C-alpha positions in Angstrom: -8.0 -23.5 -0.4 -8.3 -20.6 -3.3 -9.4 -17.0 -2.6 -9.6 -15.3 -5.6 -9.8 -11.5 -5.4 -12.2 -9.7 -7.6 -14.0 -6.6 -8.5 -13.4 -3.5 -10.8 -10.5 -2.5 -12.4 -8.7 0.2 -10.9 -10.0 -0.9 -6.8 -6.3 -1.7 -5.5 -7.0 -5.6 -6.3 -3.3 -6.1 -7.3 -2.2 -3.8 -4.3 -4.3 -5.8 -1.7 -2.7 -9.2 -3.2 0.9 -7.5 -3.0 0.0 -6.7 0.9 -1.0 -9.8 1.9 1.4 -12.1 -0.5 4.3 -9.6 -1.0 4.6 -11.4 -4.1 5.3 -7.7 -6.4 2.7 -8.5 -8.5 2.7 -5.8 -11.6 0.4 -2.4 -10.4 -0.7 0.0 -12.6 -3.0 3.2 -13.1 -4.8 2.0 -16.4 -7.5 -1.1 -16.8 -6.4 -4.7 -17.3 -2.8 -4.3 -16.1 -3.3 -7.8 -14.6 -4.1 -10.2 -17.8 -3.1 -13.7 -16.4 -3.9 -14.1 -12.9 -1.3 -13.8 -9.9 -1.1 -16.8 -7.3 0.3 -16.2 -4.1 0.6 -17.9 -0.7 -0.6 -16.3 2.4 0.4 -17.1 6.0 -2.7 -17.5 8.5 -2.3 -15.7 11.4 -2.4 -17.9 14.8 -2.2 -16.6 18.2 -2.6 -20.2 19.5 0.5 -21.4 16.8 2.4 -18.5 18.4 1.7 -19.4 22.0 2.8 -22.7 21.4 6.0 -21.3 20.1 6.3 -19.4 23.1 5.9 -22.7 25.5 8.1 -25.2 23.3 10.4 -23.2 21.7 10.7 -25.7 19.0 13.8 -24.8 16.1 10.9 -24.2 14.0 7.3 -22.7 13.9 5.6 -23.4 10.7 1.9 -21.4 10.2 -0.9 -22.5 7.8 -1.0 -21.0 4.6 -3.9 -20.2 2.3 -3.9 -19.1 -1.4 -4.8 -16.0 -2.9 -5.2 -15.4 -6.5 -5.4 -11.7 -8.1 -8.1 -12.0 -10.8 -7.9 -9.0 -13.7 -10.7 -6.7 -13.1 -14.3 -7.7 -14.5 -16.4 -4.7 -16.3 -20.0 -4.8 -18.0 -20.6 -7.0 -20.4 -18.0 -9.5 -18.8 -20.3 -12.4 -19.2 -20.5 -11.5 -23.0 -16.7 -11.6 -23.1 -16.1 -7.8 -22.6 -12.6 -6.9 -21.4 -11.4 -10.4 -21.6 -14.0 -11.3 -19.6 -14.5 -14.9 -20.6 -11.4 -15.5 -19.5 -11.2 -13.6 -16.0 -14.7 -15.4 -15.7 -13.0 -18.9 -15.9 -10.1 -17.8 -13.3 -12.3 -16.7 -10.9 -14.8 -20.3 -11.3 -11.1 -22.1 -9.8 -11.4 -20.2 -6.6 -13.5 -21.4 -3.5 -14.0 -18.0 -2.4 -14.6 -14.8 -4.0 -12.8 -11.6 -2.1 -14.9 -8.7 -3.9 -12.8 -5.5 -3.7 -14.7 -2.4 -3.6 -13.4 1.1 -4.0 -14.2 3.7 -1.7 -11.5 6.1 -2.3 -10.4 8.9 -4.2 -7.7 9.7 -6.1 -6.9 12.0 -8.9 -4.1 9.7 -9.8 -6.0 6.6 -10.0 -8.8 6.8 -12.6 -12.1 4.8 -12.0 -13.2 2.9 -15.1 -17.0 4.7 -14.6 -15.6 8.1 -13.6 -17.3 8.3 -10.2 -16.4 6.2 -6.7 -19.6 4.9 -5.7 -19.1 1.0 -4.2 -23.0 -0.3 -4.6 -23.1 0.3 -8.2 -19.4 -1.4 -8.4 -20.8 -3.8 -6.5 -23.8 -4.5 -8.6 -22.4 -4.6 -11.8 -19.4 -7.5 -11.1 -22.7 -9.2 -9.3 -24.8 -8.7 -12.2 -21.9 -10.3 -14.4 -21.6 -13.0 -12.2 -25.5 -13.5 -12.2 -25.3 -13.8 -16.3 -22.4 -15.8 -16.4 -23.8 -18.7 -13.9 -27.7 -18.5 -15.5 -25.8 -19.3 -18.9 -24.5 -22.2 -17.1 -27.6 -23.5 -15.3 -29.9 -23.0 -18.4 -27.5 -25.0 -20.5 -27.5 -28.1 -18.1 -31.5 -27.8 -17.3 -31.5 -27.9 -21.0 -29.4 -31.6 -21.1 -31.1 -33.1 -18.1 -35.1 -32.2 -19.2 -34.1 -33.7 -22.7 -34.7 -37.6 -21.5 -35.1 -40.3 -19.2 -33.6 -39.2 -15.7 -31.6 -41.3 -13.0 -32.9 -40.3 -9.3 -29.2 -38.6 -9.0 -30.4 -36.2 -12.2 -33.9 -35.7 -11.1 -32.0 -34.0 -7.8 -29.7 -31.9 -9.8 -32.7 -31.1 -12.0 -34.4 -29.5 -8.7 -31.4 -27.9 -7.4 -30.7 -26.3 -11.0 -34.1 -24.8 -10.6 -33.9 -23.7 -7.3 -30.8 -21.8 -8.2 -32.2 -20.1 -11.6 -35.3 -18.7 -9.7 -32.5 -17.2 -8.0 -30.5 -16.1 -10.1 -33.5 -14.2 -12.2 -33.8 -11.9 -8.7 -29.8 -11.0 -8.9 -26.8 -12.8 -7.3 -28.4 -13.7 -3.7 -27.9 -17.2 -3.1 -30.8 -19.3 -2.3 -30.9 -21.7 1.0 -29.1 -24.9 0.0 -28.8 -28.0 1.9 -24.9 -29.2 2.1 -26.2 -32.5 -0.2 -27.7 -30.0 -2.9 -24.4 -27.8 -2.9 -22.8 -31.1 -3.5 -25.0 -32.3 -6.4 -23.9 -28.7 -8.2 -20.2 -28.8 -7.0 -18.7 -29.9 -10.1 -20.1 -26.3 -12.2 -18.3 -24.1 -10.4 -21.1 -21.7 -10.1 -20.3 -18.4 -8.1 -23.5 -17.8 -6.4 -22.6 -21.4 -4.9 -19.1 -19.7 -3.2 -18.8 -18.0 -0.2 -18.1 -14.2 -0.9 -16.1 -11.0 1.5 -17.1 -8.0 0.6 -14.1 -5.8 1.1 -14.2 -1.7 1.0 -10.7 -0.3 0.0 -11.0 3.0 1.8 -9.4 6.4 2.2 -6.6 6.4 4.2 -7.2 9.8 5.4 -11.0 10.3 6.0 -13.2 8.1 8.5 -15.7 6.1 6.6 -19.3 6.2 7.4 -20.6 2.6 6.5 -24.4 4.0 6.8 -23.8 6.2 3.9 -23.9 2.8 1.8 -27.5 1.4 2.7 -26.9 -1.2 0.2 -23.6 -2.2 1.6 -24.6 -1.6 5.5 -26.2 -5.0 5.9 -23.8 -6.9 4.1 -21.0 -8.6 6.5 -18.4 -5.7 5.2 -14.8 -5.9 6.0 -13.6 -2.0 5.9 -9.4 -1.3 5.4 -7.4 0.9 3.5 -4.5 -0.5 0.9 -2.9 3.2 1.1 -3.0 3.3 4.9 -1.6 -0.3 5.5 1.3 0.7 3.0 2.2 4.2 5.1 2.1 2.1 8.2 4.6 -0.1 7.1 7.2 -0.6 9.7 4.9 1.1 12.6 4.3 -1.0 15.6 1.5 -3.1 15.9 -0.6 -0.9 18.6 0.3 2.4 16.6 -1.3 0.6 13.2 -4.3 -0.3 15.4 -4.8 3.3 16.4 -4.7 4.6 13.1 -7.1 2.0 11.8 -9.7 2.7 14.5 -9.5 6.6 13.7 -11.0 5.8 10.6 -13.6 3.4 11.7 -11.9 0.4 9.8 -11.0 -2.8 11.0 -8.7 -2.7 14.0 -7.0 -6.3 13.0 -6.0 -4.8 9.1 -5.1 -7.5 6.7 -4.5 -10.0 9.2 -8.2 -9.8 10.2 -9.4 -9.8 6.6 -7.3 -13.3 6.2 -8.7 -14.6 8.9 -12.4 -13.7 8.0 -11.7 -15.7 4.7 -10.2 -18.7 6.6 -13.3 -18.8 8.6 -15.9 -18.2 5.9 -14.2 -21.4 4.0 -15.5 -23.8 7.2 -11.9 -24.1 7.8 -10.3 -24.9 11.5 -6.8 -25.8 12.7 -4.9 -28.4 14.4 -1.3 -28.5 15.1 1.6 -30.7 15.8 4.5 -31.0 18.1 6.7 -33.6 17.4 10.4 -33.1 16.9 11.8 -30.0 15.7 8.6 -28.5 13.9 5.5 -27.1 15.9 2.9 -27.0 13.0 -0.6 -25.3 12.3 -2.8 -27.3 10.0 -5.7 -26.2 8.3 -8.9 -28.8 7.5 -12.3 -28.3 6.6 -14.5 -28.3 9.5 -16.0 -32.0 9.9 -12.6 -33.6 9.2 -12.2 -37.5 10.3 -8.8 -38.0 12.2 -7.4 -40.3 9.5 -7.9 -38.0 7.1 -6.1 -35.2 9.1 -3.1 -37.7 9.3 -3.0 -38.1 5.6 -2.6 -34.3 5.1 0.6 -34.2 7.6 2.0 -37.8 6.0 0.2 -40.5 3.7 2.1 -43.2 5.9 0.3 -41.7 8.7 -3.1 -42.2 7.3 -2.2 -45.8 5.6 -0.7 -47.1 9.4 -3.0 -45.2 11.4 -3.4 -46.9 15.2 -4.5 -43.9 17.0 -3.8 -40.4 17.9 -3.2 -38.9 21.4 -5.1 -35.5 21.5 -5.2 -32.4 23.7 -7.0 -29.6 23.4 -4.9 -25.8 23.2 -6.5 -24.8 26.2 -5.5 -27.8 28.1 -1.6 -27.5 26.4 -1.2 -24.1 27.4 -2.2 -24.6 31.1 -0.1 -27.4 31.1 3.1 -26.0 29.6 4.0 -29.4 27.7 2.5 -32.2 26.0 4.0 -34.8 28.3 2.9 -32.7 31.6 -0.8 -32.6 29.8 -0.7 -36.3 29.6 0.4 -36.7 33.2 -2.7 -34.2 34.5 -4.9 -36.5 32.3 -5.7 -34.1 29.6 -4.6 -35.8 26.5 -7.4 -38.5 24.9 -6.9 -41.1 23.2 -9.1 -41.1 19.7 -9.5 -43.9 16.8 -9.7 -42.9 13.1 -13.6 -41.9 13.2 -12.2 -39.3 15.7 -13.9 -35.9 14.0 -11.0 -33.6 14.4 -11.6 -30.0 16.8 -10.7 -26.6 16.0 -7.4 -26.4 18.2 -6.9 -30.0 18.4 -3.0 -30.7 19.1 -2.7 -34.2 17.6 0.3 -36.9 18.2 -0.4 -39.6 15.4 0.6 -43.2 16.1 1.1 -45.2 13.0 2.5 -48.7 11.8 5.4 -48.0 9.4 
């Protein structure tokens, strides 16, 4: 899964990317420092896997990862190509979730492209460009579908596109869509169908007052400060949490932002504890166990016989997979079993 960091220039996208990935992307004080996208892999914080490591003490502990992409800043007119907008929009379409970064800090050494600090205005500029770009694609497909005889599948797609067009004409608020409707237009890569996390990059010295931003207050906003996190490098975790709390920021910091993205992507985690490695794996909610087995290794899916499954809580209480089995906590599941978040799984397969 890929998360695209989007927003205006000079809001802190590359700094956030570096904070999350330690990738060392170029950061400068003028717009469009990032021309090509930067891609980095981020470890998903996982207290359950940490506990598994403490219990079983495997030689190797491997966390699940998620891909973050630092995409160059959009400006007003991006949908018409301003600021290399078309190229940047194409990068955003490749993402499964949009992490929309908004600037809410004053710093005379970092110029704002529109001179004043106004995250609500900035949000509306970027969202308007995404909506305009989506509308162009929707109208193109509507024109094609309306021209001639239509199969039942096309009729369904036509209805979904008309619903989305009505929403886009009003702004960038997604209409309610069923899973079947989302699947029907999945290949179009529409921004309005992607989950969005709005993250406010705040001051590292003045407490944030979200009540001063009524248009953002009712959204699911994540409050943090890149500058504060950079200043807290090397501090104890408890000290970091206290510093964030004093500024009314999310006490979890960047780890909480990663978890939030992970959750909105509708992902769950399962675990394997066989051999020298205990490992977390991420899969979409609703994944069958034979598909999860294939994520571990294709041979596991092809030769799947059964799976032994124990809930993380039962494993933690028992102290080991073997003891959990003796206590009757381990279940045997077939290939149609739907993996649950926190399952610890041992695959039995035919080589």
